[in-house]
Backbone as CSV, one residue per row, in Angstrom:
resi,resn,N_x,N_y,N_z,CA_x,CA_y,CA_z,C_x,C_y,C_z
1,MET,-32.620,11.151,59.818,-32.234,10.728,61.089,-30.732,10.239,61.232
2,PHE,-29.849,10.770,61.938,-28.459,10.452,61.857,-27.945,10.304,63.337
3,PRO,-26.957,9.549,63.646,-26.462,9.351,64.971,-25.598,10.491,65.302
4,ILE,-25.374,10.872,66.568,-24.554,11.720,67.136,-23.533,11.137,68.068
5,ARG,-23.956,10.074,68.728,-22.995,9.278,69.702,-23.703,8.140,70.209
6,ASP,-22.865,7.153,70.681,-23.486,6.033,71.500,-23.207,6.269,72.995
7,HIS,-23.654,5.458,73.765,-23.652,5.675,75.205,-22.411,4.747,75.799
8,ASN,-21.559,4.153,74.914,-20.486,3.363,75.413,-19.166,3.807,74.716
9,PRO,-18.607,5.068,74.908,-17.354,5.262,74.320,-16.248,4.288,74.736
10,SER,-15.329,3.941,73.801,-14.409,2.961,74.215,-13.464,3.379,75.290
11,GLU,-13.034,2.403,76.129,-12.141,2.721,77.215,-10.638,2.976,76.683
12,ARG,-10.291,2.374,75.469,-8.949,2.619,75.085,-9.067,3.607,73.835
13,THR,-7.942,4.327,73.692,-8.020,5.407,72.486,-8.069,4.589,71.215
14,PRO,-8.985,4.923,70.421,-9.144,4.265,69.134,-8.235,4.953,68.019
15,TYR,-6.878,4.669,68.074,-5.895,5.267,67.299,-6.190,5.106,65.803
16,VAL,-6.673,3.994,65.413,-6.923,3.774,63.973,-8.186,4.594,63.500
17,THR,-9.199,4.503,64.290,-10.340,5.272,63.988,-10.048,6.792,63.766
18,HIS,-9.245,7.311,64.629,-8.878,8.674,64.634,-8.013,8.888,63.389
19,GLY,-7.112,8.052,63.210,-6.131,8.139,62.145,-6.842,8.095,60.775
20,LEU,-7.794,7.263,60.606,-8.657,7.207,59.308,-9.410,8.456,59.100
21,ILE,-10.033,9.068,60.152,-10.654,10.386,60.041,-9.773,11.432,59.685
22,LEU,-8.547,11.578,60.244,-7.549,12.497,59.988,-7.065,12.254,58.360
23,LEU,-6.799,11.088,58.054,-6.330,10.805,56.683,-7.354,11.204,55.637
24,ASN,-8.608,10.899,55.929,-9.721,11.274,55.107,-9.875,12.741,54.908
25,LEU,-9.691,13.526,56.043,-9.766,14.920,55.915,-8.557,15.473,55.235
26,ALA,-7.431,14.941,55.382,-6.213,15.406,54.737,-6.397,15.284,53.124
27,MET,-6.837,14.078,52.737,-7.037,13.818,51.306,-8.142,14.726,50.789
28,PHE,-9.145,14.951,51.541,-10.207,15.821,51.174,-9.638,17.274,50.856
29,LEU,-8.836,17.724,51.728,-8.318,19.125,51.585,-7.303,19.111,50.413
30,LEU,-6.626,18.010,50.176,-5.608,17.816,49.200,-6.145,17.878,47.862
31,THR,-7.393,17.401,47.686,-7.894,17.150,46.344,-9.079,18.072,45.953
32,MET,-9.541,18.852,46.868,-10.716,19.798,46.532,-10.236,20.949,45.876
33,PRO,-10.876,21.325,44.659,-10.280,22.372,44.013,-10.522,23.798,44.752
34,TRP,-11.627,23.884,45.449,-11.879,25.239,46.149,-10.872,25.411,47.235
35,ALA,-9.998,24.388,47.734,-8.931,24.579,48.689,-7.616,24.470,47.984
36,GLY,-7.716,24.703,46.598,-6.401,24.673,46.027,-5.834,23.212,45.792
37,GLY,-6.908,22.283,45.859,-6.470,20.849,45.792,-6.124,20.497,44.294
38,GLN,-5.698,19.302,44.171,-5.277,18.768,42.872,-6.397,17.927,42.289
39,VAL,-7.185,18.522,41.399,-8.292,17.725,40.792,-7.815,16.608,40.008
40,ALA,-6.645,16.662,39.393,-6.123,15.620,38.587,-5.781,14.404,39.477
41,LEU,-5.311,14.667,40.734,-5.073,13.612,41.636,-6.325,12.984,42.138
42,TRP,-7.387,13.631,42.328,-8.681,13.013,42.596,-9.177,12.089,41.504
43,ASP,-9.059,12.600,40.275,-9.463,11.755,39.122,-8.651,10.584,39.018
44,ARG,-7.300,10.669,39.267,-6.526,9.461,39.172,-6.641,8.479,40.357
45,LEU,-7.040,8.924,41.465,-7.215,7.927,42.568,-8.655,7.498,42.731
46,ALA,-9.573,8.024,41.966,-10.891,7.373,42.087,-10.951,5.912,41.417
47,LEU,-12.098,5.272,41.787,-12.276,4.001,41.340,-13.198,3.981,40.088
48,TYR,-12.699,3.378,38.959,-13.465,3.310,37.678,-13.748,1.850,37.387
49,PRO,-14.966,1.321,37.558,-15.199,-0.094,37.448,-14.794,-0.618,36.055
50,VAL,-14.980,0.153,34.969,-14.558,-0.323,33.628,-13.081,-0.468,33.583
51,ALA,-12.272,0.369,34.204,-10.861,0.190,34.288,-10.487,-0.934,35.031
52,ILE,-11.082,-1.219,36.113,-10.787,-2.384,36.944,-11.028,-3.703,36.036
53,MET,-12.083,-3.728,35.373,-12.477,-4.882,34.595,-11.497,-5.246,33.440
54,HIS,-10.666,-4.139,33.040,-9.654,-4.282,32.038,-8.215,-4.346,32.743
55,GLY,-8.228,-4.558,34.074,-6.975,-4.667,34.765,-6.184,-3.412,34.893
56,GLN,-6.772,-2.269,34.789,-6.088,-1.022,34.792,-6.510,-0.219,36.089
57,TRP,-5.555,0.660,36.478,-5.840,1.501,37.697,-6.312,0.846,38.881
58,LEU,-5.743,-0.306,39.155,-6.136,-1.233,40.259,-6.074,-0.638,41.637
59,TRP,-5.184,0.446,41.784,-4.949,1.093,43.067,-6.213,1.717,43.428
60,GLY,-7.083,2.106,42.514,-8.420,2.758,42.830,-9.242,1.940,43.789
61,LEU,-9.038,0.631,43.828,-9.743,-0.236,44.730,-9.562,0.114,46.155
62,VAL,-8.287,0.671,46.553,-8.020,1.164,47.876,-8.211,2.661,47.965
63,THR,-7.504,3.364,47.029,-7.444,4.913,47.108,-8.831,5.547,47.107
64,HIS,-9.824,4.905,46.535,-11.089,5.528,46.428,-11.788,5.790,47.727
65,MET,-11.293,4.946,48.800,-11.828,5.024,50.102,-11.446,6.224,50.812
66,PHE,-10.515,6.949,50.239,-10.088,8.228,50.974,-10.315,9.565,50.234
67,LEU,-11.242,9.457,49.240,-11.669,10.632,48.592,-13.197,10.788,48.803
68,HIS,-13.450,12.143,48.619,-14.906,12.389,48.784,-15.227,13.515,47.900
69,ALA,-16.609,13.716,47.629,-17.008,14.501,46.583,-17.567,15.901,47.002
70,GLY,-17.629,16.103,48.369,-18.107,17.340,48.847,-18.097,17.363,50.416
71,ILE,-18.365,18.469,50.948,-18.282,18.706,52.485,-19.365,17.787,53.212
72,MET,-20.616,17.645,52.712,-21.579,16.788,53.274,-21.185,15.399,53.140
73,HIS,-20.659,15.031,51.994,-20.238,13.565,51.874,-19.201,13.142,52.920
74,ILE,-18.178,13.894,53.094,-17.218,13.590,54.057,-17.640,13.758,55.461
75,ALA,-18.443,14.799,55.706,-18.968,14.999,57.013,-19.911,13.820,57.574
76,GLY,-20.767,13.418,56.643,-21.571,12.256,56.959,-20.720,11.029,57.249
77,ASN,-19.907,10.792,56.436,-19.026,9.507,56.580,-18.244,9.442,57.850
78,MET,-17.614,10.699,58.153,-16.735,10.748,59.368,-17.504,10.721,60.585
79,LEU,-18.682,11.216,60.521,-19.570,11.092,61.709,-19.991,9.752,62.077
80,PHE,-20.259,8.876,61.190,-20.648,7.546,61.266,-19.445,6.756,61.765
81,LEU,-18.240,7.003,61.189,-17.049,6.334,61.625,-16.697,6.678,63.047
82,TRP,-16.817,7.887,63.358,-16.568,8.382,64.803,-17.542,7.694,65.818
83,VAL,-18.765,7.595,65.473,-19.768,7.047,66.298,-19.581,5.467,66.526
84,PHE,-19.323,4.733,65.416,-19.309,3.311,65.391,-18.011,2.652,65.492
85,GLY,-16.934,3.406,65.112,-15.599,2.772,64.897,-14.908,2.421,66.239
86,ASP,-15.040,3.180,67.282,-14.173,3.081,68.409,-14.391,1.679,69.174
87,ASN,-15.624,1.385,69.336,-15.905,0.098,70.134,-15.465,-1.119,69.367
88,LEU,-15.650,-1.085,68.104,-15.341,-2.224,67.240,-13.869,-2.342,67.241
89,GLU,-13.124,-1.305,67.110,-11.649,-1.232,67.311,-11.194,-1.710,68.595
90,ASP,-11.888,-1.380,69.718,-11.523,-1.845,71.026,-11.606,-3.417,71.090
91,GLN,-12.545,-4.045,70.293,-12.659,-5.598,70.374,-11.667,-6.156,69.404
92,MET,-11.428,-5.515,68.259,-10.591,-6.177,67.156,-9.120,-5.962,67.429
93,GLY,-8.853,-4.911,68.123,-7.390,-4.476,68.269,-7.201,-3.437,67.089
94,HIS,-6.075,-2.658,67.174,-5.903,-1.560,66.197,-5.541,-2.123,64.807
95,ALA,-4.624,-3.126,64.687,-4.318,-3.803,63.426,-5.477,-4.510,62.739
96,GLY,-6.133,-5.344,63.745,-7.337,-6.021,63.298,-8.400,-5.181,62.638
97,PHE,-8.588,-4.113,63.384,-9.612,-3.217,62.938,-9.321,-2.471,61.534
98,LEU,-8.055,-2.160,61.390,-7.621,-1.507,60.155,-7.802,-2.544,58.986
99,VAL,-7.378,-3.813,59.220,-7.546,-4.898,58.111,-9.005,-5.023,57.807
100,PHE,-9.795,-5.094,58.824,-11.257,-5.164,58.709,-11.921,-4.122,57.862
101,TYR,-11.533,-2.922,58.179,-11.998,-1.668,57.496,-11.700,-1.654,56.083
102,LEU,-10.423,-2.007,55.716,-10.027,-2.084,54.350,-10.648,-3.273,53.519
103,ALA,-10.918,-4.392,54.281,-11.605,-5.569,53.699,-12.950,-5.201,53.339
104,CYS,-13.703,-4.447,54.241,-14.984,-4.091,54.006,-15.184,-3.059,52.757
105,GLY,-14.172,-2.172,52.725,-14.171,-1.249,51.575,-13.969,-1.975,50.290
106,LEU,-13.023,-2.972,50.296,-12.903,-3.766,49.030,-14.072,-4.638,48.603
107,ALA,-14.814,-5.106,49.653,-16.068,-5.803,49.419,-17.018,-4.891,48.794
108,ALA,-17.182,-3.844,49.372,-18.148,-2.655,48.859,-17.806,-2.416,47.398
109,ALA,-16.547,-2.255,47.072,-16.095,-1.940,45.817,-16.477,-3.081,44.800
110,ALA,-16.265,-4.239,45.240,-16.552,-5.547,44.408,-18.045,-5.578,44.108
111,GLY,-18.868,-5.252,45.165,-20.305,-5.246,44.911,-20.761,-4.197,43.876
112,GLN,-20.152,-3.030,43.896,-20.495,-1.996,42.935,-20.128,-2.390,41.514
113,ILE,-18.835,-2.867,41.476,-18.352,-3.279,40.149,-19.152,-4.310,39.556
114,ALA,-19.539,-5.409,40.394,-20.442,-6.497,39.929,-21.695,-5.933,39.413
115,ALA,-22.219,-4.859,40.062,-23.608,-4.253,39.647,-23.537,-3.602,38.354
116,ASP,-22.339,-2.970,38.118,-22.323,-2.126,36.963,-20.795,-2.138,36.403
117,PRO,-20.438,-3.277,35.875,-18.921,-3.408,35.581,-18.325,-2.527,34.458
118,MET,-19.226,-2.059,33.664,-18.779,-1.283,32.580,-18.915,0.231,32.820
119,SER,-19.219,0.685,34.043,-19.343,2.013,34.338,-17.999,2.833,34.211
120,GLY,-18.157,3.973,33.654,-16.905,4.848,33.721,-17.098,6.003,34.613
121,ILE,-18.075,5.860,35.418,-18.304,6.982,36.462,-17.427,6.697,37.644
122,PRO,-16.709,7.772,38.002,-15.744,7.461,39.167,-16.499,7.245,40.514
123,MET,-15.970,6.328,41.192,-16.649,5.986,42.511,-15.591,6.536,43.676
124,VAL,-16.093,7.122,44.589,-15.208,7.718,45.620,-15.948,7.691,46.884
125,GLY,-15.214,7.664,48.044,-15.873,7.687,49.303,-15.647,6.502,50.243
126,ALA,-15.609,6.754,51.583,-15.383,5.857,52.614,-16.688,5.105,52.991
127,SER,-17.786,5.394,52.324,-19.078,4.770,52.738,-19.068,3.371,52.786
128,GLY,-18.550,2.564,51.820,-18.538,1.185,51.849,-17.858,0.526,53.025
129,ALA,-16.638,1.154,53.253,-15.844,0.651,54.448,-16.661,0.958,55.698
130,ILE,-17.228,2.084,55.881,-17.853,2.415,56.966,-19.186,1.760,57.206
131,ALA,-19.842,1.440,56.097,-21.060,0.528,56.212,-20.502,-0.834,56.700
132,GLY,-19.305,-1.256,56.497,-18.810,-2.485,57.024,-18.728,-2.372,58.522
133,VAL,-18.147,-1.290,58.962,-18.083,-0.908,60.380,-19.415,-0.980,61.099
134,MET,-20.417,-0.444,60.370,-21.847,-0.495,61.009,-22.322,-1.965,61.024
135,GLY,-22.048,-2.679,59.955,-22.437,-4.041,60.031,-21.827,-4.883,61.204
136,GLY,-20.528,-4.620,61.263,-19.871,-5.339,62.482,-20.406,-4.877,63.821
137,TYR,-20.750,-3.660,63.887,-21.242,-2.983,65.138,-22.655,-3.680,65.520
138,LEU,-23.456,-3.837,64.430,-24.787,-4.396,64.553,-24.650,-5.930,65.105
139,LEU,-23.646,-6.572,64.658,-23.535,-7.957,65.050,-23.040,-8.002,66.543
140,MET,-22.135,-7.191,66.899,-21.392,-7.338,68.133,-22.321,-6.586,69.206
141,PHE,-22.966,-5.448,68.928,-23.598,-4.579,69.895,-24.953,-4.124,69.492
142,PRO,-25.846,-5.052,69.193,-27.135,-4.752,68.695,-27.992,-3.871,69.616
143,ARG,-27.794,-3.880,70.920,-28.579,-3.203,71.814,-27.907,-1.946,72.492
144,ALA,-26.828,-1.621,71.918,-26.059,-0.410,72.342,-27.106,0.807,72.091
145,ARG,-26.999,1.708,73.075,-27.887,2.793,73.037,-27.295,3.927,72.162
146,VAL,-27.910,4.518,71.155,-27.334,5.412,70.293,-28.318,6.668,70.376
147,ASP,-27.716,7.832,70.565,-28.431,9.092,70.340,-28.585,9.527,68.917
148,VAL,-29.699,9.870,68.431,-29.928,10.281,67.068,-30.676,11.643,67.011
149,ILE,-30.471,12.280,65.924,-31.211,13.561,65.643,-32.076,13.293,64.615
150,ALA,-33.284,13.601,64.640,-34.265,13.495,63.569,-34.882,14.917,63.320
151,ILE,-34.898,15.222,62.042,-35.439,16.523,61.599,-36.742,16.283,60.836
152,ILE,-37.766,16.732,61.442,-39.219,16.484,60.941,-39.755,17.849,60.610
153,ILE,-39.661,18.254,59.426,-40.225,19.513,58.849,-39.380,20.612,59.555
154,VAL,-39.920,21.181,60.590,-39.221,22.305,61.189,-38.848,21.993,62.820
155,VAL,-39.030,20.758,63.091,-38.764,20.308,64.491,-37.569,19.416,64.484
156,ILE,-36.549,19.709,65.349,-35.362,18.897,65.480,-35.505,18.274,66.910
157,ARG,-35.496,16.917,66.862,-35.499,16.132,68.177,-34.386,15.231,68.348
158,ARG,-33.787,15.122,69.583,-32.847,14.033,69.944,-33.400,13.106,70.752
159,PHE,-33.149,11.768,70.428,-33.722,10.742,71.208,-32.727,9.527,71.186
160,THR,-33.026,8.609,72.055,-32.087,7.499,72.157,-32.795,6.068,71.650
161,ILE,-32.029,5.358,70.727,-32.677,4.124,70.267,-31.645,3.076,70.226
162,PRO,-32.020,1.766,70.266,-31.117,0.638,70.125,-30.358,0.756,68.812
163,ALA,-29.117,0.407,68.853,-28.402,0.386,67.524,-28.945,-0.419,66.450
164,TRP,-29.491,-1.449,66.766,-30.133,-2.375,65.695,-31.230,-1.663,64.930
165,VAL,-31.979,-0.794,65.540,-33.043,-0.159,64.933,-32.519,0.940,63.901
166,LEU,-31.478,1.642,64.314,-30.867,2.658,63.356,-30.175,1.941,62.173
167,LEU,-29.373,0.888,62.602,-28.579,0.210,61.516,-29.381,-0.583,60.522
168,LEU,-30.445,-1.323,60.998,-31.245,-2.047,60.075,-32.072,-0.981,59.140
169,ALA,-32.492,0.085,59.890,-33.247,1.041,59.012,-32.386,1.614,57.867
170,TRP,-31.167,1.803,58.308,-30.152,2.377,57.229,-29.898,1.492,56.238
171,PHE,-29.718,0.209,56.573,-29.484,-0.865,55.462,-30.710,-1.064,54.643
172,GLY,-31.912,-1.031,55.223,-33.148,-1.152,54.407,-33.243,-0.004,53.440
173,LEU,-32.878,1.257,53.924,-32.895,2.465,52.940,-31.961,2.256,51.766
174,GLN,-30.712,1.659,52.017,-29.824,1.406,51.027,-30.369,0.488,49.952
175,LEU,-31.033,-0.544,50.344,-31.495,-1.614,49.476,-32.794,-0.884,48.678
176,LEU,-33.559,-0.262,49.415,-34.738,0.500,48.710,-34.296,1.515,47.761
177,SER,-33.250,2.278,48.116,-32.587,3.245,47.232,-31.933,2.715,45.984
178,SER,-31.445,1.521,46.242,-30.704,0.922,44.979,-31.656,0.487,43.969
179,ALA,-32.976,0.236,44.445,-33.942,-0.264,43.542,-34.741,0.879,42.867
180,ILE,-34.912,2.012,43.580,-35.714,3.150,42.902,-34.900,4.363,42.568
181,MET,-33.718,4.475,43.062,-32.899,5.666,42.714,-31.546,5.337,42.231
182,ALA,-31.422,4.345,41.435,-30.189,3.739,40.930,-29.466,4.663,40.125
183,ASP,-30.015,5.741,39.571,-29.349,6.627,38.612,-29.014,7.910,39.273
184,ASP,-29.022,8.148,40.595,-28.803,9.379,41.150,-27.299,9.650,41.575
185,GLY,-26.448,8.706,41.092,-25.023,8.937,41.380,-24.508,8.330,42.702
186,VAL,-25.416,7.789,43.505,-24.919,7.286,44.842,-24.681,5.764,44.854
187,ALA,-23.726,5.206,45.207,-23.274,3.848,45.154,-24.020,3.046,46.256
188,TYR,-25.367,2.861,46.115,-26.092,2.152,47.156,-25.774,0.816,47.210
189,VAL,-25.400,0.176,46.057,-25.033,-1.283,46.170,-23.768,-1.455,46.898
190,ALA,-22.794,-0.561,46.745,-21.543,-0.652,47.635,-21.849,-0.539,49.035
191,HIS,-22.792,0.345,49.484,-23.126,0.518,50.855,-23.700,-0.782,51.394
192,ALA,-24.643,-1.352,50.575,-25.230,-2.557,51.056,-24.277,-3.801,51.165
193,ALA,-23.254,-3.820,50.103,-22.387,-4.837,50.010,-21.282,-4.733,51.280
194,GLY,-20.922,-3.532,51.555,-19.967,-3.268,52.561,-20.604,-3.638,54.013
195,PHE,-21.891,-3.358,54.171,-22.639,-3.695,55.317,-22.659,-5.085,55.593
196,VAL,-23.004,-5.844,54.597,-23.124,-7.312,54.687,-21.716,-7.986,54.936
197,ALA,-20.669,-7.416,54.201,-19.318,-7.877,54.435,-18.878,-7.658,55.785
198,GLY,-19.354,-6.551,56.472,-18.929,-6.217,57.871,-19.448,-7.192,58.894
199,ILE,-20.759,-7.597,58.650,-21.453,-8.648,59.435,-20.565,-9.995,59.271
200,VAL,-20.366,-10.407,58.034,-19.677,-11.732,57.800,-18.240,-11.649,58.337
201,LEU,-17.482,-10.588,58.168,-16.156,-10.549,58.563,-16.074,-10.462,60.091
202,ALA,-17.118,-9.937,60.888,-17.159,-9.905,62.280,-17.571,-11.228,62.961
203,VAL,-18.030,-12.063,62.186,-18.559,-13.488,62.743,-17.375,-14.128,63.593
204,PRO,-16.110,-14.308,62.977,-15.184,-14.888,63.787,-14.908,-14.352,65.099
205,LEU,-14.860,-13.065,65.205,-14.693,-12.309,66.473,-15.949,-12.579,67.339
206,PHE,-17.048,-12.531,66.837,-18.348,-12.738,67.527,-18.194,-14.145,68.253
207,LEU,-17.878,-15.214,67.413,-17.780,-16.518,67.920,-16.767,-16.779,69.020
208,ARG,-15.581,-16.014,68.769,-14.417,-16.173,69.808,-14.901,-15.538,71.190
209,ARG,-15.730,-14.532,71.055,-16.197,-13.895,72.301,-17.361,-14.612,72.981
210,GLY,-17.874,-15.700,72.148,-18.844,-16.676,72.868,-20.188,-16.780,72.013
211,GLY,-20.303,-15.910,70.922,-21.504,-15.941,70.176,-22.653,-15.370,70.962
212,PRO,-23.804,-15.966,70.996,-24.993,-15.388,71.681,-24.719,-15.324,73.255
213,ALA,-23.788,-16.077,73.744,-23.447,-15.898,75.086,-22.777,-14.565,75.391
214,PHE,-21.998,-14.074,74.315,-21.505,-12.639,74.521,-22.592,-11.681,74.688
215,TRP,-23.644,-11.807,73.921,-24.737,-10.850,74.138,-25.355,-10.941,75.480
216,SER,-25.469,-12.188,76.021,-25.909,-12.427,77.308,-25.226,-11.718,78.389
217,ARG,-23.885,-11.856,78.271,-23.000,-11.284,79.245,-23.021,-9.656,79.166
218,THR,-23.149,-9.205,77.920,-22.974,-7.726,77.822,-24.302,-7.005,77.614
219,ARG,-25.398,-7.928,77.511,-26.639,-7.318,77.156,-26.736,-6.684,75.821
220,GLY,-25.926,-7.131,74.954,-25.872,-6.663,73.581,-25.219,-5.370,73.387
221,ARG,-24.430,-4.885,74.402,-23.838,-3.490,74.406,-22.235,-3.735,74.590
222,PRO,-21.493,-2.750,74.202,-20.134,-2.751,74.454,-19.907,-3.086,75.888
223,PRO,-18.856,-3.969,76.071,-18.547,-4.543,77.456,-17.934,-3.593,78.381
224,HIS,-18.306,-2.454,78.546,-17.720,-1.543,79.586,-18.733,-0.567,80.065
225,ALA,-18.479,0.157,81.104,-19.506,1.010,81.702,-20.022,2.021,80.706
226,PRO,-21.419,2.176,80.710,-21.985,3.162,79.858,-21.823,4.575,80.396
227,VAL,-22.023,5.592,79.558,-22.049,6.998,79.989,-23.426,7.504,80.025
228,ASN,-23.882,8.103,81.087,-25.136,8.765,81.158,-24.940,10.310,80.826
229,TYR,-25.312,10.703,79.663,-25.114,12.054,79.287,-26.175,12.953,79.947
230,ALA,-25.578,14.187,80.342,-26.493,15.095,80.879,-27.598,15.566,79.952
231,PRO,-28.838,16.047,80.431,-29.742,16.480,79.535,-29.222,17.574,78.593
232,SER,-29.752,17.482,77.354,-29.308,18.473,76.366,-30.277,19.395,76.050
233,ARG,-30.030,20.579,75.403,-31.033,21.532,74.748,-31.377,21.194,73.354
234,ILE,-30.686,20.154,72.862,-30.976,19.740,71.511,-32.382,19.140,71.206
235,PRO,-32.991,18.401,72.152,-34.206,17.668,71.708,-35.194,18.551,70.945
236,GLN,-35.336,19.754,71.123,-36.538,20.401,70.425,-36.079,21.841,70.071
237,VAL,-36.072,22.093,68.822,-35.851,23.434,68.270,-36.724,23.782,67.176
238,ARG,-37.448,24.948,67.526,-38.497,25.323,66.592,-38.122,26.601,65.847
239,ARG,-38.311,26.641,64.513,-37.991,27.930,63.854,-39.165,28.846,63.742
């Protein structure tokens, strides 16, 4: 199950969200060997926990957020950033959102390093930072309506659910996966750490907006007019 859009696109152009997506795509093309990319650059910009613990290659704490290991990796990350980034940027402002995004990525990296400090396996991906965006979105807009697609064997269905259902289900999956699939090469701890950091870092904004009173005023959704999408043919496809 994955999101394809929410029902409250931001009223202002989310320049930072768009810029982050473009930067990630550019770095992906620059470093992927099948596209003539520089594999050595990918290796050098990745995050190595053991190196960080020895005070080396510290730039990896930031640069790893803009590298990806494959098409599905970057496609999934950019989709989640596209869906959830704009409304949070609208509330935080462009500069504030960029700082928030990077801080969440750093928190995610710190969580993964704490979990396995002597690991020499390269860590790459925007997942931790985007998990923070999702955590902030959960705090600010828990009842936002999100369209998701679920693939159940051979049936594809599109339906709308509250953001809190999707986001808490995703977070629970990261926690479960970190416990039972710790050796599959995915940084689940980083995802969970980024998500929690996003909630914590969004608290000051939430309180400035009035705390629970903000939810009352907005019904737990982004504070502007929703979009009612036309019926789609996506809901059911049988093979």
